[in-house]
C-alpha positions, 0 to 999 in steps of 0.5 A: 502657564508659560507653556500654555501661552507659548502653545497658544502663540504658536497656534496663532501664528501658524498659517491657516490651511488653504481653503482649497485643501480643506475642500479637497480633503472633505470631498475625499472623505465624502467619497470614501464614506459614500463608497460604503453604499456599493461596497458589498454589491458585488458579493451580496449573492455570495455572502451566504456561502462566504459566511455560512448563513442563510440569504435572509440573514446575510441581508442584514449586512446591508440592512445594518448599514442602513439602520446605523446610518439613519441613527448616526447622521442626525446624532453626529450632526448635533454632537458636532454643533455641541462639541466640535464638527471636526472632532465628530468628523474624526470620530466618524472616520475612525468608526469607518476604519474600525468597521472595515477592519472588523469586516475584513477579519470576519468569516462569519455572520455576526462580525460582518454585521457588526463591521457593516454597522460601524461603517454605517455610523460614519455616514455623518461625514458629508453633512459635517463636512458641509457644516465645517465649510460654512464655518471656515470658508469665505461666503464667496467660496461657500456655494461652490465648495458646498456643491462639491462636497454634496456631490461627493455622495453621488460620486462615491456611489457611482465610482464604488460599484466598478471599483468594488466589482474589479476588486471582487473579481480579482482578489479575495473578498476581504480585500474590499474591506481592507481597501476601505480601511486604508482609504479611511485612514488616509482621509482621517490623517488628511483631516487631522493635518488640514481641516481646522476645528470650528469655534462655532458651538452651541455647548449645552447638554446632549438630548439622550432621551431624544436621541433614543426616541428618534433612533427607535422610531427610525429603526422601526420605520426603516426596518418595515420599509427595507424588510417589508417585501421579505416579511410581507407588507400585510404581515403582523411584523411589518404593520406592527413596525409601521404602527410603532414608528408612528407612535414613537415618532409622534411621542418623540416630536411631542417631547422635542418641542418641550425639552430645553435643548432638543436633539432636533429643533423642530421649530426651526425644522418647521420653517417653510424654507427648511420644511419644504427643502427636506420634503423635496429631499425625500422625493429627490432621494427617491428619484436618485436611487431609482436609477441605481436599482434599474440600470445595473439589472437591465445591463446584466440580464441575459440578451435572450430576454429580449431587453437585457444586455448581457453585461458583467457587473464590472461593465454595469458599474463602468456604465454608471461611473460617468454619472458620478463624474458629471455630478462633480463636474457640474457642482461649480455650475450649480453654484453659479446658478445658485449665486445668480438665481438662488438655490431654490431655482437650482433645485427646481432646475435639477429636479426637471433634469432628473425627470428628463433623464428618466423620461429619456431612459424610458424611451431608450433601453436597447443599447449600452450607450442609452444607459450611459446617456440617461445616467449622465443626464440624471447625474447632472440633475442630481448634481444640481439638486445636491448642491442646492439643498445644503445652501437652502438649509444653511440659508435658513438656520443659525450657524450654531445649528448647521450640523444638525440641520444638514444631517437631518436633510441628509437623513431625509434623502436617505429615507427617500432612497429607502422608499425607492428600494421598497417600491421598486422591489414591489413593482419588479416582484409583481411585473415579471416574465417567465424565462426558462425555469426562472421568473425575472422582472419584466421590461414593463416593470423596469419602465414603471420604476423609471417612470416612478423615478421621473414622477418623484423628481417632478414631485420634488420640483412641485414641492420646491416651488413652495420654498419661499423666494430668497435673494441669490446666494451671493446677496445679503441673505447668503449664509456667512462663513462665520457669524461673529456674534454667535462665534463670540457667544459660543466661545463665551459659553465654552469658556 
């Protein structure tokens, strides 16, 4: 007993980590995890030879990450609310390190898929980090910190492509995964040293049935979306998966509304502020990813096509990189607008900027600097929207449900990016042009995808208009860093 009291006293006198250090560590963790989006892009075309497998089989190295991330994000958010967000953050980073090591040691298909799936299971890091901020930071710092962490998703994706291309061009391909493992270890150690554990917890029992039902429904939906082009959109497999997703998710929703401690509180999710923010997130996710699908391809197509620019993958990545820096630079601006006008206004402004960036790119496609300019404008809009969405979610849910709510919002964005990939694939496959003995996506196809990105951003703007008006983020309705009453109740429940 004496030793326990001594430890407790020591913990009580230890100075808390500086908020700036906490934000920096969580942002770094978000960047490391978001690197997984672009990690294998430089070697996708080589994977069949590297792993001695067919191209359709090696595509699962990408699909496995997508499916694992879709399942893990809401589950980790709920587990974080129940058992500790820092604990689940550490577990997510540990899975990233493990997956990177498995992939780094692989020379065949199965271990690569296993490693990539484990990497996908780390996707809860960003929503968990945002939830930790709500619990630990004073209200006046929450807006800018949340925007910074949320922007790390785009930053990692933008910086990851040139970094991965540079490594793949100069080192053995396994180095890609060993690099991610090292970065994951650094992030894990920094979280251990500098990020405190929140005392805001719900406790209770984990909804295992709900988790299994949601996982099955999401896997069916995302498999149909991501593999529909390969299997055929009218094939029995694709249509069967879509039908199974509808049936399973409907049954899951019916079950979640009747269980005492659901994985996802659908009544909270149905609140107008949460519902319309999540719907807008799907549209914004679509708009965000359209850029990533079009610009690298146009930059790398041969100049003889008349619209390609003949750049290397590394050069294409360097063109995209400034957009990530713009996202990070504008995160504080996004927070200032949210504080002055409210996050709804920030979200709508960001959606309009994204649409303007795509419109600019439709008109300007002839020079490398055209793509740098357009991607930076789109990145600026994404920085605004990604900073506003978590603020809207946290302003509408209790502190004890922050992890689950932010994770669901992140999932909605991911579903939007999956739809973007599927739609762009269909458009570019249909609107082609002959090039020697090859058939390449045509210039009109690329313009169409860019126009669809603009349209999706405008849809996000229209949906955001239905979000109920609220006071600016610095007002009375601003989410508190910690709700003392709930913290006390949660602590009592844990005891």
